[in-house]
N, C-alpha and C positions, 0 to 999 in steps of 0.2 A: 384699281386690282387689275391686273388681264383674265383669260385665259389660263393662261399656262397656272402665272400664280397661285390660281385658287381651285386648280387640279393640284397642284404643290400640299397644298395646307390641305387638300383634303382629305388625300396618302398620309400627309406628316399624322396626320387626328386618325384614322387610322392603325397607321403603325406605332404610334402612342398608346392605342384603346387597348393592344392586340396584344402588348409588353404587360400594360396595368394588369388585365384580365390571366394572363403567365405568372409573374409574379403573386397578385393573391393565390391563383391555386397551387403556388409550392412554397409557398411562406410558411414555416411553420405555427402550428396553434401552440399558447399562452399553456402552460401547463403551471397545473396543480402543485402550488409549493409546497415540499416536506421535510418538515423537521427533523432529524433527532432526536426526542426529547432523550431517552435512554438505550442504547444501541451499543451491548457488550462485545468486543471484540474481537474474545476466547472465551469456551468453557471445557470442563472438564466432563470428557463420556461419564454420563450418567447422572448429572448433577443438572439440579433446576436453573432454568435461565429464564429473565425474562427484559422484554424492547418491545418499547414504544415511542409510535413515533407520532405529530401530530402534524393535519392539514389543512391548511386557509389557501386564499384567492381559490376559493372552491371553484367560480364559476366560466372564468370567460372563455369556457368554451364552448360547455352546455349548463343551462339552468337545470337536468334533472338527468342524475347518471344513479351507476350505480358499482358499487366496489368490492372487488373479487381479492384474496388474499392465499399464500399458499409460503409454505414451510417444510423442513428436515426436520424442522425438532418431531417429540417422538409425547407420546400422553397433550397433546395440546391443546388450549382452551385461550379462545379467540375473542375482548370484549372489543365493541366497538364502541363508542360511544359519542353520542352531536352536544354541540355546544351554538350557544345563541351569539350575539355580538355581548349583550353582556358576560359570555361565561357561564351562564343558566343551562344545568342539562336539560335538551332538546325531551329526549328518547337515548335508549340504548338496550346493544343488541348484541349478543350472546354464540360461540358457534362452539360447537367441537371437532376435532380434527383434524387431520395440516389441512387441506384446502377450505375456502369457504366464499361462500359467489352471493352477490341480490344485494347486500348495505345500499340501500334507496338514500341518494343523497339531492334532496331536492331544495333550490329554492326559498318552495311558497312556505316550507317550514319554518324557516328564520335561520335554519344551520347557519355556522357563519364558519366554523370551525369543528374540524374530525381528530379525535383521539382512538389513536387500533392499538391496544396490550396484546399480543401473544404470551404468554405460557406456556411453558411445556421443558423436555427432559432431554440434553444434548445426546444424539447418534453416536449408534458405536463408527468406528475408523475405518470402512473399506480397504481404506489404502493411503502406504503411507508414505508422505513425498518430503523431502529437507528443502529446496527448494524448488517453485514455493511454495510454504507449506497448508498442508493437507486442510478443507475447508466445506462447511457445510449451506446452505441456504439458512439465511433465518428467520429471513422478514422479508413479504416480493408482497408488492400491495398492484393490481390492477386499474386502472377507470374502464369500464364498458360501456355501452350503447345495446342497445334491442337493434340486431339484424347482424351482430356478428362483432362491431365492431370494438379494437381494443386498443389500450395505448400503458405502457406499463411504466408507473410513479416510479417505484423504487423498486431496489433491488436488494437486498442486503447479506453476506456475506461473515460466517464468521469460523475463527480456526478453532478444531476441537484435540482436543492430547486428553495423555492416562500417568498416572503421575509418572510412570516406570516411562513414558517417550517425551513427556518434559522434561527429567533429570538428564537420557540419551541430547536432548537437544539443547541444551541449558550449556554441557558439558562443548560439545560442537560451538556453539555458536561464542565458545569463550575460544576451542581452539582455533578457527577458523580469523580470532582476532591478529591469534601470536602471529598466523602464520601471515600475514599479512605484515603485519607490523618486522618479522624478518625478510621479506621480501618473496615471500613466499616460497623459501628451500622444497628443493624437489621428494629428498625423503618425508619432511610432513603431508606436500601434497599428495603423496601417495596414500603414507596410513588417514590422512583425513576420508582422502576417498572410496577408503575400505570402510572405514565407520559409516561414510551415508550411505551404502551400498547395508551396510547392515542396519542402519536404522530404518530403510525402505523397507528390508522385509524381515520387520515387527523386532529383529535379534537388541534389542535395546543394551545388555547391560555389555554387549561383544563391542553395540554402539559405541558408548561409555569410555570401556576401554584401549579401542582405536582413536580419539581421538583425545584423549589424557595423553595416548604417545603421541599422537601429532603435535600433538601442545606442547609438548616437552621439547620433540625434536623440532621445533621453531623452536626454542629456545635456546638450547645449543646450538642450534646452527647461530643465532643473535648475538648471544656470546662472543662463538669462535670469531664471530663477523666483526662485533667491537673489540677481539685481543688483538686480531690483523690488522685493523685501524693505528690501532694505541701504537703494535711495532712499528709501522711504519711512517704511522710521526716520527715514533725515536729515529729510525735509520735515516731520517730524514734531518731531524734535528744532529745526529749526530754529523752530519754531512754538512751542513749548514757551519756548523760549532766549526769541522773541518778544514774549512773554507776560508773561513775569519781567520782561525790560527793562523794558517799559509801565508793570510795575508800579513798578519802580523809582525809574521819572521821575516820574511821578505820585504817586509819594510822596515825592519830593525836591520839587518841588512844591511841592507841599501842602504837606509843612514850612518850604520858604521863604516863600509865602506866609504861614504861623503869624509867622516869625520878623517881619515887616514890621509885622506887625499889632500886635507885641508893640513894635518902635524907634518 
């Protein structure tokens, strides 16, 4: 092998080594697996809810790390349960408050699964929104290490409502469906937009009334459209019948003229 070939091989080896280092540096670390064991999608204001998640594959990145959690629930209790491979409890820790930290996950303890349960009261709605619907942080968990490094494991939101806001929203959802089915008539869209404004202002009775009006306008527009369509079909049918009748008359007339000539 010539000196030039050796130099080229050396350069190629160096380039490949640098690329390998770069890939290793930017490759994402394997994440802890989080399964939602029991996580509600929504909750009524001032009601108590419970959410539970289970974490496995705990040591793909670190053999020892700390778990931290946060929520916007009120009157909160956290329960963190550490289990071994046989499913037996290694230990259990409890925390009060919207935030907790310092729950240590250590491979030397034999922990292979961590179960986190948070129980609390659904918070009041600060600002109502129709689309997207207002929500709050139900459960968020972070993997932390000494020195300040942190990796978010999960962040789960849930919608919240009152009995009045839910009733108004159901009326609006029904109206929205009717409006879309009717081809989005302008009058119904205007009433629906007013319903959204009322809903987001917290005026739920007015929002429900406007939604019902929008749905009625949409249904009327749909009925009118169907009547117009039937009339058009009827007119088209009459035209076709007229053409056919005219053709028959013309045929019979021509046929009669033919007989006269033969006679």
